[in-house]
N, CA, C and O atoms as a DFTB+ gen file, in Angstrom:
536 C
 N C O
     1  1      61.288     112.871      73.072
     2  2      62.498     113.542      72.615
     3  2      63.300     113.993      73.826
     4  3      62.736     114.457      74.816
     5  1      64.638     113.852      73.740
     6  2      65.509     114.273      74.829
     7  2      65.654     115.786      74.836
     8  3      65.802     116.412      73.786
     9  1      65.610     116.362      76.016
    10  2      65.827     117.804      76.099
    11  2      67.291     118.100      76.425
    12  3      68.065     117.186      76.711
    13  1      67.658     119.358      76.380
    14  2      69.055     119.753      76.593
    15  2      69.553     119.339      77.974
    16  3      70.712     118.950      78.121
    17  1      68.693     119.417      78.985
    18  2      69.091     119.030      80.334
    19  2      69.464     117.556      80.387
    20  3      70.449     117.182      81.023
    21  1      68.673     116.717      79.717
    22  2      68.956     115.283      79.703
    23  2      70.278     115.009      78.996
    24  3      71.055     114.167      79.445
    25  1      70.545     115.715      77.887
    26  2      71.831     115.559      77.192
    27  2      72.981     115.908      78.125
    28  3      74.002     115.220      78.151
    29  1      72.810     116.977      78.888
    30  2      73.850     117.380      79.839
    31  2      74.084     116.319      80.896
    32  3      75.225     116.046      81.269
    33  1      72.996     115.716      81.381
    34  2      73.113     114.661      82.383
    35  2      73.797     113.424      81.808
    36  3      74.580     112.770      82.496
    37  1      73.507     113.106      80.561
    38  2      74.173     111.971      79.910
    39  2      75.660     112.273      79.742
    40  3      76.501     111.402      79.966
    41  1      75.982     113.491      79.354
    42  2      77.378     113.893      79.225
    43  2      78.117     113.797      80.556
    44  3      79.255     113.330      80.596
    45  1      77.494     114.228      81.630
    46  2      78.111     114.131      82.967
    47  2      78.335     112.680      83.352
    48  3      79.369     112.334      83.924
    49  1      77.359     111.826      83.036
    50  2      77.510     110.399      83.326
    51  2      78.695     109.825      82.555
    52  3      79.479     109.058      83.114
    53  1      78.834     110.180      81.298
    54  2      79.949     109.676      80.492
    55  2      81.280     110.132      81.080
    56  3      82.210     109.334      81.196
    57  1      81.377     111.397      81.449
    58  2      82.620     111.910      82.045
    59  2      82.900     111.192      83.358
    60  3      84.037     110.799      83.619
    61  1      81.873     111.016      84.184
    62  2      82.075     110.330      85.463
    63  2      82.557     108.902      85.256
    64  3      83.489     108.462      85.929
    65  1      81.932     108.169      84.328
    66  2      82.332     106.781      84.080
    67  2      83.748     106.715      83.521
    68  3      84.544     105.866      83.922
    69  1      84.055     107.618      82.592
    70  2      85.371     107.619      81.956
    71  2      86.478     107.829      82.994
    72  3      87.391     107.011      83.107
    73  1      86.396     108.902      83.733
    74  2      87.475     109.199      84.672
    75  2      87.444     108.239      85.861
    76  3      88.495     107.825      86.349
    77  1      86.252     107.887      86.325
    78  2      86.154     107.004      87.482
    79  2      86.704     105.614      87.222
    80  3      87.497     105.097      88.009
    81  1      86.287     105.013      86.127
    82  2      86.750     103.646      85.827
    83  2      88.250     103.640      85.535
    84  3      88.972     102.774      86.029
    85  1      88.723     104.594      84.740
    86  2      90.146     104.616      84.407
    87  2      91.005     104.854      85.647
    88  3      92.073     104.255      85.777
    89  1      90.558     105.717      86.559
    90  2      91.316     105.959      87.787
    91  2      91.243     104.748      88.709
    92  3      92.239     104.374      89.328
    93  1      90.072     104.139      88.800
    94  2      89.911     102.967      89.661
    95  2      90.861     101.847      89.260
    96  3      91.380     101.143      90.126
    97  1      91.097     101.669      87.974
    98  2      92.033     100.626      87.527
    99  2      93.433     100.855      88.092
   100  3      94.124      99.899      88.444
   101  1      93.850     102.114      88.180
   102  2      95.154     102.419      88.791
   103  2      95.139     102.057      90.271
   104  3      96.107     101.502      90.791
   105  1      94.038     102.373      90.946
   106  2      93.931     102.048      92.366
   107  2      93.897     100.554      92.618
   108  3      94.528     100.068      93.557
   109  1      93.165      99.818      91.790
   110  2      93.117      98.363      91.951
   111  2      94.489      97.739      91.751
   112  3      94.849      96.781      92.437
   113  1      95.251      98.279      90.815
   114  2      96.615      97.782      90.619
   115  2      97.434      97.955      91.894
   116  3      98.191      97.063      92.277
   117  1      97.284      99.090      92.540
   118  2      98.041      99.340      93.771
   119  2      97.565      98.442      94.910
   120  3      98.368      98.011      95.738
   121  1      96.268      98.159      94.955
   122  2      95.759      97.241      95.982
   123  2      96.309      95.838      95.755
   124  3      96.725      95.169      96.700
   125  1      96.310      95.396      94.501
   126  2      96.782      94.045      94.183
   127  2      98.301      93.925      94.242
   128  3      98.831      92.820      94.360
   129  1      99.001      95.050      94.161
   130  2     100.468      95.077      94.210
   131  2     100.905      96.118      95.236
   132  3     101.371      97.195      94.864
   133  1     100.758      95.806      96.531
   134  2     101.043      96.801      97.563
   135  2     102.481      97.318      97.549
   136  3     102.752      98.408      98.052
   137  1     103.393      96.549      96.982
   138  2     104.776      96.997      96.868
   139  2     104.918      98.215      95.972
   140  3     105.935      98.907      96.017
   141  1     103.895      98.482      95.152
   142  2     103.953      99.643      94.266
   143  2     103.934     100.950      95.048
   144  3     104.263     102.003      94.502
   145  1     103.551     100.893      96.326
   146  2     103.578     102.098      97.158
   147  2     104.980     102.444      97.641
   148  3     105.210     103.548      98.136
   149  1     105.926     101.506      97.502
   150  2     107.284     101.767      97.972
   151  2     107.900     102.995      97.323
   152  3     108.550     103.794      97.996
   153  1     107.701     103.151      96.029
   154  2     108.284     104.315      95.353
   155  2     107.637     105.601      95.844
   156  3     108.306     106.630      95.944
   157  1     106.350     105.558      96.152
   158  2     105.668     106.742      96.678
   159  2     106.220     107.064      98.066
   160  3     106.486     108.227      98.370
   161  1     106.391     106.053      98.901
   162  2     106.974     106.269     100.236
   163  2     108.355     106.897     100.124
   164  3     108.680     107.823     100.868
   165  1     109.164     106.401      99.202
   166  2     110.518     106.938      99.021
   167  2     110.492     108.392      98.566
   168  3     111.289     109.205      99.035
   169  1     109.582     108.722      97.653
   170  2     109.479     110.110      97.197
   171  2     109.039     111.031      98.333
   172  3     109.538     112.149      98.456
   173  1     108.110     110.564      99.158
   174  2     107.665     111.360     100.296
   175  2     108.800     111.561     101.290
   176  3     108.998     112.663     101.803
   177  1     109.542     110.497     101.560
   178  2     110.673     110.595     102.487
   179  2     111.739     111.556     101.967
   180  3     112.391     112.251     102.748
   181  1     111.915     111.592     100.648
   182  2     112.947     112.468     100.073
   183  2     112.638     113.946     100.269
   184  3     113.535     114.783     100.183
   185  1     111.360     114.276     100.534
   186  2     111.022     115.677     100.806
   187  2     110.520     115.836     102.248
   188  3     109.769     116.758     102.569
   189  1     110.959     114.912     103.098
   190  2     110.701     114.960     104.545
   191  2     109.216     114.925     104.920
   192  3     108.808     115.548     105.900
   193  1     108.426     114.211     104.156
   194  2     107.027     113.994     104.509
   195  2     106.875     112.559     105.012
   196  3     107.607     111.672     104.573
   197  1     105.946     112.322     105.917
   198  2     105.776     110.962     106.452
   199  2     105.349     109.970     105.370
   200  3     104.487     110.259     104.540
   201  1     105.968     108.812     105.405
   202  2     105.662     107.797     104.389
   203  2     104.228     107.293     104.506
   204  3     103.703     106.709     103.559
   205  1     103.595     107.507     105.637
   206  2     102.204     107.118     105.829
   207  2     101.288     107.811     104.819
   208  3     100.225     107.286     104.487
   209  1     101.688     108.971     104.335
   210  2     100.889     109.692     103.342
   211  2     100.732     108.915     102.041
   212  3      99.828     109.203     101.256
   213  1     101.593     107.943     101.806
   214  2     101.501     107.135     100.586
   215  2     100.144     106.442     100.482
   216  3      99.650     106.203      99.380
   217  1      99.547     106.124     101.619
   218  2      98.249     105.458     101.597
   219  2      97.140     106.392     101.120
   220  3      96.041     105.933     100.808
   221  1      97.409     107.679     101.059
   222  2      96.449     108.636     100.523
   223  2      96.109     108.357      99.073
   224  3      95.052     108.763      98.591
   225  1      97.002     107.662      98.373
   226  2      96.734     107.322      96.977
   227  2      95.468     106.482      96.863
   228  3      94.768     106.551      95.853
   229  1      95.168     105.695      97.883
   230  2      93.944     104.898      97.856
   231  2      92.693     105.777      97.914
   232  3      91.656     105.422      97.354
   233  1      92.792     106.922      98.593
   234  2      91.638     107.825      98.648
   235  2      91.343     108.407      97.276
   236  3      90.186     108.477      96.862
   237  1      92.388     108.825      96.568
   238  2      92.171     109.412      95.250
   239  2      91.836     108.397      94.185
   240  3      90.973     108.639      93.342
   241  1      92.513     107.255      94.216
   242  2      92.387     106.297      93.123
   243  2      91.304     105.248      93.344
   244  3      90.844     104.634      92.381
   245  1      90.892     105.031      94.574
   246  2      89.847     104.033      94.838
   247  2      88.589     104.713      95.381
   248  3      87.527     104.643      94.763
   249  1      88.709     105.365      96.525
   250  2      87.535     105.977      97.147
   251  2      86.965     107.073      96.243
   252  3      85.769     107.079      95.950
   253  1      87.812     107.990      95.806
   254  2      87.349     109.074      94.931
   255  2      86.751     108.536      93.639
   256  3      85.711     109.005      93.178
   257  1      87.423     107.547      93.064
   258  2      86.931     106.962      91.812
   259  2      85.560     106.313      92.013
   260  3      84.674     106.486      91.176
   261  1      85.371     105.578      93.097
   262  2      84.075     104.944      93.358
   263  2      82.988     105.987      93.614
   264  3      81.849     105.815      93.183
   265  1      83.334     107.058      94.309
   266  2      82.361     108.135      94.544
   267  2      81.898     108.731      93.220
   268  3      80.714     109.012      93.032
   269  1      82.844     108.919      92.310
   270  2      82.532     109.495      91.004
   271  2      81.706     108.519      90.173
   272  3      80.711     108.916      89.567
   273  1      82.098     107.269      90.135
   274  2      81.382     106.261      89.350
   275  2      79.940     106.127      89.826
   276  3      79.008     106.133      89.021
   277  1      79.766     106.006      91.125
   278  2      78.439     105.781      91.682
   279  2      77.598     107.050      91.743
   280  3      76.373     106.986      91.844
   281  1      78.250     108.187      91.683
   282  2      77.522     109.438      91.799
   283  2      77.089     109.706      93.229
   284  3      75.971     110.156      93.476
   285  1      77.979     109.427      94.166
   286  2      77.744     109.692      95.581
   287  2      78.779     110.718      96.015
   288  3      79.969     110.414      96.084
   289  1      78.326     111.939      96.308
   290  2      79.236     113.043      96.612
   291  2      80.305     113.149      95.522
   292  3      81.502     113.190      95.805
   293  1      79.849     113.190      94.287
   294  2      80.745     113.201      93.132
   295  2      81.744     114.347      93.165
   296  3      82.901     114.176      92.782
   297  1      81.303     115.513      93.619
   298  2      82.211     116.667      93.656
   299  2      83.373     116.406      94.603
   300  3      84.509     116.778      94.306
   301  1      83.103     115.774      95.737
   302  2      84.182     115.427      96.671
   303  2      85.076     114.368      96.042
   304  3      86.298     114.425      96.183
   305  1      84.475     113.396      95.345
   306  2      85.271     112.397      94.635
   307  2      86.178     113.044      93.599
   308  3      87.342     112.665      93.467
   309  1      85.649     114.021      92.861
   310  2      86.468     114.760      91.899
   311  2      87.606     115.493      92.585
   312  3      88.716     115.561      92.057
   313  1      87.330     116.044      93.764
   314  2      88.370     116.731      94.536
   315  2      89.463     115.755      94.975
   316  3      90.647     116.087      94.926
   317  1      89.069     114.557      95.401
   318  2      90.055     113.543      95.789
   319  2      90.934     113.145      94.594
   320  3      92.147     112.987      94.732
   321  1      90.317     112.987      93.443
   322  2      91.074     112.628      92.242
   323  2      92.032     113.756      91.856
   324  3      93.207     113.510      91.584
   325  1      91.532     114.982      91.832
   326  2      92.381     116.122      91.465
   327  2      93.515     116.291      92.472
   328  3      94.654     116.546      92.083
   329  1      93.215     116.153      93.754
   330  2      94.258     116.253      94.779
   331  2      95.306     115.176      94.633
   332  3      96.501     115.431      94.783
   333  1      94.853     113.964      94.340
   334  2      95.763     112.847      94.107
   335  2      96.728     113.170      92.966
   336  3      97.925     112.892      93.046
   337  1      96.183     113.759      91.907
   338  2      97.018     114.067      90.747
   339  2      97.973     115.224      91.026
   340  3      99.082     115.242      90.493
   341  1      97.567     116.184      91.845
   342  2      98.496     117.260      92.218
   343  2      99.681     116.691      92.987
   344  3     100.823     117.094      92.768
   345  1      99.405     115.753      93.890
   346  2     100.496     115.096      94.610
   347  2     101.385     114.318      93.642
   348  3     102.611     114.376      93.742
   349  1     100.775     113.592      92.706
   350  2     101.554     112.818      91.733
   351  2     102.436     113.736      90.892
   352  3     103.606     113.436      90.653
   353  1     101.875     114.845      90.450
   354  2     102.669     115.790      89.653
   355  2     103.822     116.362      90.477
   356  3     104.946     116.465      89.986
   357  1     103.547     116.730      91.719
   358  2     104.577     117.329      92.564
   359  2     105.651     116.329      92.971
   360  3     106.830     116.678      93.039
   361  1     105.256     115.097      93.240
   362  2     106.211     114.099      93.727
   363  2     106.979     113.402      92.608
   364  3     108.203     113.281      92.663
   365  1     106.253     112.951      91.604
   366  2     106.862     112.049      90.629
   367  2     107.128     112.666      89.263
   368  3     107.919     112.124      88.491
   369  1     106.495     113.775      88.952
   370  2     106.559     114.259      87.574
   371  2     107.010     115.708      87.422
   372  3     106.829     116.296      86.356
   373  1     107.589     116.290      88.456
   374  2     108.028     117.696      88.375
   375  2     108.896     117.957      87.159
   376  3     108.724     118.966      86.474
   377  1     109.813     117.068      86.892
   378  2     110.782     117.282      85.814
   379  2     110.146     117.191      84.429
   380  3     110.751     117.622      83.447
   381  1     108.945     116.640      84.335
   382  2     108.310     116.437      83.037
   383  2     107.245     117.477      82.698
   384  3     106.646     117.419      81.624
   385  1     107.007     118.419      83.595
   386  2     105.887     119.348      83.412
   387  2     105.975     120.101      82.087
   388  3     104.952     120.317      81.436
   389  1     107.152     120.496      81.684
   390  2     107.294     121.258      80.440
   391  2     107.923     120.419      79.326
   392  3     108.613     120.952      78.458
   393  1     107.682     119.106      79.354
   394  2     108.297     118.189      78.404
   395  2     107.266     117.677      77.401
   396  3     106.120     117.393      77.749
   397  1     107.702     117.567      76.159
   398  2     106.869     116.983      75.111
   399  2     107.423     115.613      74.735
   400  3     108.612     115.347      74.910
   401  1     106.564     114.756      74.221
   402  2     107.020     113.458      73.736
   403  2     107.627     113.632      72.347
   404  3     107.562     114.718      71.772
   405  1     108.209     112.577      71.814
   406  2     108.785     112.660      70.472
   407  2     107.708     112.788      69.388
   408  3     108.020     113.044      68.225
   409  1     106.442     112.609      69.773
   410  2     105.329     112.786      68.838
   411  2     104.683     114.166      68.988
   412  3     103.721     114.479      68.287
   413  1     105.205     114.985      69.895
   414  2     104.701     116.336      70.077
   415  2     103.653     116.498      71.155
   416  3     103.217     117.617      71.426
   417  1     103.241     115.410      71.773
   418  2     102.247     115.504      72.847
   419  2     102.904     115.835      74.165
   420  3     104.117     115.693      74.315
   421  1     102.112     116.274      75.117
   422  2     102.621     116.572      76.447
   423  2     103.006     115.269      77.121
   424  3     102.249     114.300      77.066
   425  1     104.160     115.228      77.753
   426  2     104.628     114.015      78.417
   427  2     103.700     113.590      79.560
   428  3     103.701     112.427      79.966
   429  1     102.925     114.519      80.066
   430  2     102.044     114.218      81.194
   431  2     100.567     114.254      80.801
   432  3      99.719     114.698      81.575
   433  1     100.275     113.787      79.604
   434  2      98.888     113.811      79.133
   435  2      97.956     113.044      80.066
   436  3      96.875     113.535      80.391
   437  1      98.347     111.871      80.493
   438  2      97.486     111.056      81.347
   439  2      97.246     111.755      82.684
   440  3      96.113     111.837      83.157
   441  1      98.310     112.253      83.279
   442  2      98.178     112.943      84.556
   443  2      97.335     114.209      84.399
   444  3      96.509     114.521      85.256
   445  1      97.548     114.928      83.309
   446  2      96.750     116.122      83.034
   447  2      95.290     115.771      82.826
   448  3      94.400     116.480      83.297
   449  1      95.043     114.672      82.117
   450  2      93.669     114.205      81.904
   451  2      92.970     113.968      83.234
   452  3      91.854     114.444      83.438
   453  1      93.614     113.234      84.146
   454  2      92.986     112.935      85.425
   455  2      92.794     114.194      86.263
   456  3      91.744     114.367      86.882
   457  1      93.776     115.062      86.293
   458  2      93.663     116.302      87.057
   459  2      92.496     117.152      86.545
   460  3      91.638     117.572      87.321
   461  1      92.473     117.397      85.247
   462  2      91.436     118.263      84.680
   463  2      90.056     117.607      84.702
   464  3      89.049     118.300      84.848
   465  1      89.995     116.296      84.559
   466  2      88.708     115.596      84.659
   467  2      88.169     115.674      86.082
   468  3      86.970     115.866      86.284
   469  1      89.048     115.525      87.065
   470  2      88.626     115.679      88.459
   471  2      88.073     117.077      88.708
   472  3      87.054     117.240      89.379
   473  1      88.759     118.089      88.161
   474  2      88.272     119.466      88.296
   475  2      86.924     119.648      87.597
   476  3      86.036     120.319      88.121
   477  1      86.774     119.054      86.423
   478  2      85.504     119.162      85.699
   479  2      84.359     118.585      86.530
   480  3      83.272     119.162      86.571
   481  1      84.592     117.463      87.183
   482  2      83.553     116.844      88.008
   483  2      83.216     117.728      89.203
   484  3      82.058     117.821      89.608
   485  1      84.237     118.379      89.767
   486  2      83.979     119.310      90.872
   487  2      82.993     120.387      90.425
   488  3      82.054     120.712      91.152
   489  1      83.203     120.940      89.234
   490  2      82.370     122.035      88.753
   491  2      81.042     121.564      88.150
   492  3      80.033     122.260      88.268
   493  1      81.029     120.395      87.509
   494  2      79.813     119.907      86.861
   495  2      78.858     119.192      87.814
   496  3      77.640     119.267      87.653
   497  1      79.408     118.508      88.793
   498  2      78.588     117.679      89.655
   499  2      78.240     116.372      88.980
   500  3      78.784     116.036      87.928
   501  1      77.333     115.641      89.590
   502  2      77.034     114.286      89.125
   503  2      76.024     114.237      87.989
   504  3      76.060     113.317      87.172
   505  1      75.135     115.202      87.924
   506  2      73.995     115.080      87.022
   507  2      72.931     114.199      87.654
   508  3      73.096     113.729      88.780
   509  1      71.843     113.975      86.934
   510  2      70.712     113.228      87.494
   511  2      70.965     111.738      87.596
   512  3      70.368     111.069      88.441
   513  1      71.837     111.202      86.756
   514  2      72.058     109.750      86.734
   515  2      73.124     109.373      87.755
   516  3      74.248     109.023      87.396
   517  1      72.758     109.448      89.024
   518  2      73.674     109.185      90.121
   519  2      72.871     108.634      91.290
   520  3      71.668     108.869      91.400
   521  1      73.554     107.900      92.158
   522  2      72.864     107.400      93.353
   523  2      72.456     108.542      94.271
   524  3      71.413     108.481      94.922
   525  1      73.283     109.586      94.320
   526  2      72.980     110.755      95.135
   527  2      73.286     112.001      94.313
   528  3      74.338     112.616      94.490
   529  1      72.383     112.376      93.422
   530  2      72.644     113.551      92.562
   531  2      72.913     114.798      93.378
   532  3      72.315     115.019      94.431
   533  1      73.851     115.629      92.856
   534  2      74.104     116.888      93.572
   535  2      73.668     118.079      92.746
   536  3      73.804     119.220      93.188
């Protein structure tokens, strides 16, 4: 019979796989379409930040996602994902923060999902089902 600790570890694994795989898909898209970073570079330039920071998206969307999926320094991976989303909210979605869709949902549900999931991983850790449990 499974005990409560094992259920918790399974739940952590599900959260890690969910946020990690979904975030990684965004990162893979950017790797396969490097021109997609142009808009990020332009947004950074518009607030006088170096366009080189655009490559930071790879840390949050690829490196952080892989850390979370594999369970290797998962809390740091969660931090990279959450940080990535804070930058995305500040750069690309400021005007939508208090906006609802025509169906009543928050316009930034996806971004909020990634931000809060990254935070959850920071606080929950990897659980036992990880290459390097924390």
